[in-house]
C-alpha positions, 0 to 999 in steps of 0.5 A: 247184747241185754241192756243193763238198766239202773232201778233205784238209786239211793244216798245217805245225807253227807255228813261233815267228816269231823268229829262230832259230824252228823254221822260220824257217830255212826260205824261205816259199816253201818252205813252203808247197811242203812243204804243197801236196806233203803234200796232193797226197800224202796225198789220192792226186789227179793234180796236173795235175787241179787247176784252180787254186791260191789262197793267201793271203799278208798282208805280200806283199813280199821273200820272200813277194812275186811271187806267192807262191802260184805259185812255191810249186806249182812249188818242190813239182814239180807241174805248170806247167799248173796256175796259182795266185794269191796274194790279201789280205783280212788275216788271213782271207787264206786263209780268203777262198781257201777262199771263192773256191775253193768258189765256183769249184766250186760256180759250175761254173767249176772241178772242183778247187781248192785253198785254201791260205796261208803266212807267215813272220814271222821272215823277213818281219816284219808292215807290211814292205810299208810303208816308213817314213813311207808312207801305205798309207790315203790322203788319203780315209780321213783325211778320213773318219776325222779322229782316226786309225785306230789299230793292232790292239792298241789295238782289241783294248783298245777292245773289251774296254773296250765289253764290260766284259772285265776282265784276269782274264777275258782271262788266264784264256781265254788259259791255257785256250788253251794247255791246250786245245792242249797236251792235244790234241798229247797225245791225238795230235787233231793228228796227222791235220793236221799235216805235219811239216817235218824234224825239227819236229814240233810247235807251238812256241808252246804253254805247257802250264804257263802259268796266268792267275797267271803271265799276270797278271804280264805288262805292258800291251802297247800302252799309249800316253800319245797313246791313252790320252789319246784313249781314256780307257775303256781300261785297258790289259788287253792282253798278249802273253799274251792276244793271240796271238803271231808265227809261221811256218807253212803250210796247205792244203786240197783242195776239189771238186765232189761229184761229182768226189770221187765219179768218183775214188773219194775220201770228203770230210771236209766239205761247204763249206756257206755263206760270209759276208763283212762290213765293220765299224767299222774303229776296232774293226777286229776285231769283224766276226766278230759280223755275219759268223757271223749272216749265215753262219747265216742264209745257211745256215738254221741256228741257232746251237745247230745249230752243234757246234764253233766255230773263232773266230781268237784274235787277241786274247781280248778278240775271242773273250770279245765274240764269246761274248757277242753270240752267246751260244755255248757256250764248251765248243764254242769252239776245243776244240783251242786257238786261236792264242793257243796256237797260232799266228797265221801270217797268211796261213795261218791261215785253212786252218789254221782250216778243217783243224783245224775239219774233223779236229776234227768227224770226230774227234768224230762231229759235224756243223756247225762254223763259223769265223769271222776277224777282219781289219785294217780292219774285215773279217772272214770266216765259214763253216760247214763239215758233216762228211760 
C-alpha cells in the first residue's frame, strides 16, 4: 500500500466571529480561496495535477451554501478541471476531509488531493441552516431519546459533572491555553503556518493577560431552569471563558502519495499514519474523543506513550480535561501552542487547522508522532495520527 503524506499545510489568522471582527468583512468563499491559493503557491505544485478538493463547512446555508469548496477553488483562479466537494461532520468536517483525502490516496483513487475547511461565523451564525420551528432530528430520534437532546453547552456541563471537573480546574486550563498561544506567537511558532489576509496577521481571540481569577468572575453561559430540573447534578461551571469562542477562518493541507511527492521533488512534512471515527452518546455528545483516541492508537499499532504531541480540540475545557483523565495523557504534550479556547474555533476550518498546527509543531520540536482528535455534535469524533518526516 502507498503512503499518504502532507507536503504543505496553511491557515489564515482566526478572526473573532462578530460584526466588526477582523475577518467579518470577508466572504467565506473568498477566505477559503485565499487559503487554497496560498497552499498551491507555497507548495509549487501545478494545481491542474490535483485530483480532488475536499472541504469542510458546518453551516451550509446562505454564503456558505452551494458547495463552498468548489467556488472557493474557482474564485482562487485555479483550474476548472479540478473537482471539489463539501462535507459536513460537524466540528470535525475538515478533519474528515483529511481522512477522505488520505484514504483516496491510499486506495489509489487519487495521487494528489487537498483537504480544507472554512467557516465565517460572523456572516453565517451557528444554526443559520435550521429555520425557527424546524425539527432537524425527526420523529425516530424523538422516540429514541424521549427526554430530548441537549445543546452542546449542556453536554459540556454534563461532562464536567460526570468527571468531577470543578470550575477552578476548567478556568485554569482555559487561562493556560491563552498563555501558550500568546507565547507561541511571540516565539514565531505560527509563522510557518499562517498566511495573513490583507492586514490581518494574528489570531484575534487570544487574551495574553487573562488569569483564572479573571475567568472566575464570568457568569455561567448555559444555565437554564429547565435543564437544571432535568439534570440536578450540573453545578453550572461552563462559561464563555472556558469554552471556545465563535470565529472566522480557513485552513488547508496538501495530501499526496509519497511516490508522487518524490517524483515532484517535494519534501513531505508528515505521513498520515492511522485514522478513526466513532459514535458516542449524543447526550454527552462530546466524549467521542476518548474512544476515537483508543481506536486510532490500536489501528496504528501504537501506545499512548509513543505520541509526542496531542491536538485535542478545545470546544470546551471540560472535554479535554475528561479526555486527559480517561487516557492518562501527559498534559505537557497537549495543545502545546494553545487550543481553540484561545486560538478560536471556526467550525468547518478547525480540523485542518489542528492538522496544520500539529505537523508544524512536530517539525519545530523534532518530534515524531502526533495525534489529533475532535469532538462533534451528535455524539461523533474523529482521531488521526501523523508521523513527522
